[in-house]
N, C-alpha and C positions, 0 to 999 in steps of 0.2 A: 660725191654724195656720201654723207655720213652713214654709219652702220644703222643707227636708229631710223633714219629716213628710209633706208632700204627695207627694213623690217616693216615699217608702216605702209610702204608702197607695195608690199607683197613680193619683193624680189629675194629669191633664195632665202626664204624666211628661216628655215631650220638652221642653216649654216650661219646666217647673220645673227640669229639669237645666241648661238654658241660663241660667235666672235664678240658680240656685245658683252657677254658675261666675262670673257677674258679681258676685254678692255677695262671693265669696271675694277678689276683687281689692281690695275695700274693707274687708276684715276684718283685725283685728289678730292678732298671733301667738297670743295666748291663745285667742281665739275659733276660730281656724283649728285649733289643737291639739285643741280640744273636738270640733269637727266631724269631724276625722280619727278621733278615738277612737270617735265614734258610728258612722261608716261601717264601721270595722273590726268593731264589734259586729254590724252588719247586713250583714256580708260576703256571706252567701249571697243575700240579697235583691238586693244590688248586682250580684253576678255573674250573676244571672238576667237582668239588663238587658243584659248583653253578648250575649245570644242573643235579645233582643227582636225581634219581627217588623218593627218600624219601624227602618229603617236610620239615621235621624238620631238616634234614641234611643241606638242602639249607639255612634254617633259621639260624642255628648255625654257618655255615661258613661265612655267611654275617656279622653276629654280631662279629665274631672273627676278620674279616678284619677291622671293625670299632674299636674294642678294641686296635688293634695294629697300627691304623692309616696308613694303607698300601696304600699310595697315588697312586702307580702305578696300583692298582687294581680298580681304580675308574670307568674307562670306561666299563670294563666287568661287574662290579657290577651293573651299571645302565642298561646295556643290559639285564642282568638277571632280574632286576626289571621290565622292560617293557615286558619281555617274561613270567613273573610269572603268573600262572593261579590260584594259591591258595591265596585267599584274606588275610588269616591270616599271610602269609609269607611276603607280600609286605612291610609292615611297617618296617620289620627288615632290608631291604636294605636301607631304608631312614634313619633309626637310625644310620646305619653304615656310611652313607655318611656325617652325621653331623660332624664327626671328621676329614673330609678331606677338601681339597680346591676345592669346587664345583661351584665356581661363574660362570664358563663358561656354566654351565648346568641350570642356572636359567630359561631361556626360556622354557626348557623342563619341569621343575617343574610347571611353570605357565600353560603350555598347559595341563599337567596331572590334575592339579587342576580344570581347566575349564571343562575338560571331566568328572571328578568325580561329579562336581556340577550338571551336566546335567543328571546323572544317577538316575533312579527311585529307591528309597529306599524300601527295603522289610525287613521282620523279619529276613531273612537269611543273608542279606549283610549289614544291617544298622550299626552295631557295627564296622565292619572292614573298611567300607568306611569312617566313621567318624574319626576313628583312623588314616587312611591314609591322610585324609584332614588336620588333626591336624599336622601331621609330615611335610606335604608339606608347610603349612602356617609357621611353625617354621623355616624351611630351608630358605624360601624366606625372612622372617622378619630378620633372623639372618644376612643375607648379605646386604639387602637393607635398613634395619631399618624400622621403623614404622612412618608413617605420623601422627605426634601427633596433636591432636585437641587442640585449645586454648580456655581456659575458658573465657567467657565474660558475665557471669550472674551478672553483676554489679548492674543493676536496677530491677532485677527480684525478686519478693517476694519469699523467700526461707525458708523452714523449716529445721533447722539443729540442731545438738547437739554438744555442746562443752564439750568434756570429760575432767573432772578435778577431784581434790580431793573432794569426795562426802561429806566430813565433812565441806567443806567451799565453797559450791555452791554460797553462797551469795557474796563472794568476786568477783567472775567472773561476777555474775549478776549485781553487782554495776558498774563494769567496762563497761559492755555492755550498761547499762542505760546512762552512761556518754557520750557514743558515739552516741547511737541511742535512743532518748527519746520515739520514737514510737514503739520500739521493744515490741513484745507480747510474754510473757513467758508461756510455757505449762508444765504440770506436767511431771517430769522424775526424777528417784531416783539417777541415777549414773552420771548425768551431767546436763548441763544447756541447756534445749530445748527451742528454740526461733524461732519466725517468724520475719524476717527482710528483708528490702530492701537495707540495707547498709552492706552487708556481707563483702565486700572488706575493709571497714573501720574497721571492727572488727578483721580481720585477724592478725594485728600486736599485739593484746593483748597477754601477755606472760604467763598467768596462766592456759591455757588449754594445754593438752598434745596431743589431737587429735581432728580433726573436722570430723564429720560424717553427712550424709544427710538422710532425710526421703524421701522415694519414694512417691510422691503425690498419695493419695488414697490407699496406701498399707501399712499394718502394719505387717501381718504375712503370712506365707505360710506353706503348709503341710509338713510332714516329708517324704512322698513318693516322690522320686526324679522326677517322671514324672509329678505328680500333682504340685509339687513345680515349675518345669520348666514352666508349663502352666501358673501358677499364675504370675510368674516373667515376662515371655515373653509377656503376654497379659496385663501387668500393664502399668502405665504411665512412666516406666523407660526410654524407648527409647525416648519418647516425652520430658522428662526432660533433657536428655543428649543433644538432638538436640537443645532444647531451650536455653541451657546455654553454648553451644560450637559452635565455628566456624567450617565450613567444612561439609563434608558429611560422611555417613557410609562407611566402617565398623568401629565400635568402639571395642576396645580390653579390655577384663575384666579378672580378676582372681576371684576365689572363696576362701573365708575364712569361715570355718565352726567351730563354737565353740559348742561342744556338748559332751555328755558322750559316744559317739561311740568309739569303738576300732579303731586303726589306719587302719586296713583292711576295716572295715565297712565305715569309713570316706572316704577312698580312692575310694571305690566302689560308694558311694553316690555322691561324687563330680564329678566323671567321668560321671555318668549317668545324673546328673543335668546339667553339662556344655554342654554336647552334646545335651540335650533337649532344652536348651536355644538357642544354635546356630541354631538348626533345626527350632524351632518354631518362631524365630525372622527373618527367611529368611536369616540367616547369616549376618544380620546387626550388630549383637553382636557376637564377636568371642573370644573364650577362649585362653589365652596364659599365661603360667606360668612364663615367663621371660620378655615379652614385653607387658605391659598392661597400660591402662589409668585410670581405676577405679577398685575398689574391691567391689564385692557384698558380704556383710558379713551376715552370718546367725547365729543367737544366739539362742540356744535351750532354751525354757522357761518351766515353770512348767507344762504347758498343753502338753508338748512334741511336740509342733509345733515350728516354727522358727520366731523370730523377724528378719526383714530384713532391713538392713541399707546400705548406700553407703559410700565409701571413695574415693574421687577424687584425683588422682595423677596429674591431670592437674592444680591443684592449688599449686603453689610453696610455701613451708614453709621455709622461710629463717630467721626466728626469732633468731635461735641459730647457725647460720653459723660460728660464731666466734670460736665455740668450735671444733677446729681442732684436738686437742689432749685431751686425758683423761686417767685416771687410772681405774682399776676395782672398786676401792673404791670411785670414784668421784661422787658427788651429781649430779643428772640430772638438767640441767638448768631450766626446767619448775618448779621443786620443789624449787629451790633456789629463783625463781621469786615469788612463792607463799609466801615464808618466808618473803621476802621484803615487800610484800603487807600487810601481817598480822602485821608486826612490824613497819610499816612506821611511825606511830604516835609517836614512841619512838626513832626514828632516827633523828639526828640533821643534818640539811643542813650545808655545809661548815665545817664539822667536820674532825678531825684527826682520821682515822679509821685503825684498825689493825686486821688482820686475822692471828692468831698464828699457825694455821694448814691449810694453804691455799690450799694445793693440787694443782690443775691446774688453780686456780684463779676464779672459777665460782661464789662463794659467793660475792666476791668484785666486779666483773664485773656486776652482776645483781643488786647489790645495787646502783652502780654508774649510771646505766641506769634510775633509778627512783629518787634517792636522791643524788645529787652531793656532793661528799666529797671534802674537801680542799686538803687533801693528804691521800693516801691509801698505806698501807704497807702489804705485804704478806710474811709470814715466813713459811718455811717447812724444815724438816731435810733431805728430799729426794731431791737430785740434779735433778733427772729425773722429779719430779713434778714441780720444779722451772723452768726448761727449757720449759716444756709444758705450764706452766702458762704464761710465757713471750710471747710465740708464740700466745696463745689464746688472750691475752690482746692486742697485736699488731693488731690482726685480728679484734678485737672489736673497734679499734681506740681510745683506752684509755691509760692513763698513770698511772701505778701502780708500785710501787717499790717492787721488790722481793729480798729476802735474803735467801740463803741456810744456815740455822742455826737451832739449837735446840732452841725452844722458851725459855727454862729455862736458856739459856746462853745469851739471847738477852738483849742488853742495847741500849738506845736511848737518844739523847740529849734533846728531849722534850717529854711530856706526851701525851697520846692519850685520845680522848673523848669517844671512843667506841671500843669494841671488838665485831666483828661479825664473827662467826665461826661455822663450822660443826665439832663437837668434835670426836676424834678417838673413836673406840669401839672395843670390843673383836671380832676378826675375823681371821681365819687362824692361823698364828704364833703369833698373838697378844693375850695374855691371859687376862682373867678378872682381875687377880691379878695385872698385869701391868697397866691396865686401872684404877684400884682403886688407885694405887700409883700416877698415872698421875693427877687424880682429887684432891688428897690431896695436891699436889704441885701447881696445876694450879692457884687456887684463890689467893694464897700468891704471886705468881709471877705476876699475873694480877694486884694486888694492887700496885705493883712497877712501872707499865708502864701506869696506868690509872690516870686521874685527880681525884680529890675528888668526883666530881659528875659524874664520868665516869660510863658507863653502859656496861654490858656484855650481848650480845644477842647470844644465842647458840642453835644449834640443838643438842639434846642429846638422846642417847639410854639408858642412865643411870640416869634417874631423881632421883631415891631413893639415889643415890650416890652423885649427884650434889648438892642437897638442903642442906644436913648437912655439906658438905665440904665448901659450900658458907657461911653458917651461922657461922662457926668457924673463918672465915676471915671477919666478919661483912658485908657480902653481903646478902641482903634480896630479896626474890622472889617477884617481883611486877606484873608479868603477865606470863601466860603459855597457850599454845595451844597444844592439842593432834594432831599430824600430821598423825600418822599411828598406828592403834590398833595392826595390825599384827607385825610390827617391833618395837612396843613400843617406838616410837620416839616422842619427844616433842620439840617445840620451846619455850624457856624460856628466861625471861629477869631478870637480877639481877642488883641491885643498892646498893651503899654503904649506910649503916644505918647512 
């Protein structure tokens, strides 16, 4: 007997409903469609289960309706929700509704939310009321959207952290000083921590990967979720958000916890913490995993407490919007931007520049944004990469000539002043032996397309291979920077002896 038949015949209904939901997860579309048709035929029998005396049966049948998106069940599903007396079951109806078209019932959800907000919380009902409120908020936001607050903290002194390559903090610090001579730098190991009144002018800098904010007067919170919620809710967080944004509460947040907890421990911790923040802030701060304006980031430290930082999604980061397309092997634009800053003294303005392994064009695009080339060429043996590079370059408003060809077959009517490239490396189907052969051939081919004073600026994963291969072709190493200890990458510059 099939599981659905067992349910319809009243055999171990609760268990078989649970089993049926599990089966659906492993069911193909055709089988799911047939099951959906059968349940619609047996609608009356299924609806009877919404009033079954067993609470877990009611819960499972509600979730099953959601799993199969049975739209015709919406009205009785909501009738059952309103009639439900067991708190732990009510959220199951709302979770089921999420997969249906429920926009006509938004007034009902708002009414239910207001009623819940007026209820007195106790140890017995607190958890379930908070879960129900979360579901109602999600349903309302999903249909109506969220009224986003606009960041306006342009002239407010702000303490923030620009996360960047920690080996080259000075690069970003120098850039900041050029923009804001009054910026005050504070100690921080993993980024550039700064007090500034000119944050908006610093946002376009290209060498930071992420911008985080320090909550005024708050550095750490406890690892106990209730104590952490008290510390965060009673901090200057809300005052900071209000001071730097238009509009009025509520403000929507998400939590990001970086710790050694297991996934289950982290899930339990974040649920308790988010509910605590909501309650203690008088619901001026609301948690949402899908619609949020800022992130509260907790980073476990050596003392097993948490450093607390903010990430504002109300500040648009459009620095790298041109990068519409990429490949798994593509360099991140922020990393390419750092390479340009490090090597800028060795780059020539108005040069003829070539990237023989251009990928989606990021290296050439980032170079052009800082030091204008006369002409830039990108070569790649991948047609897909070239098509993506052209799209990215057009989005960047630049002119770069791309050719779908193997570098070792490339010929050009004039010579180049510079090669600027991210060298291929062993990964997946690309073997270390093939990379060794590539380096052996590369410098000889490079000497055919470069001028006598031409330079090679490369990001390499294979420095011990690059240096001897360069030397055999009369190229000497004139500068190098370690970019990543973990990935063993270096930015190196070679010049003809």
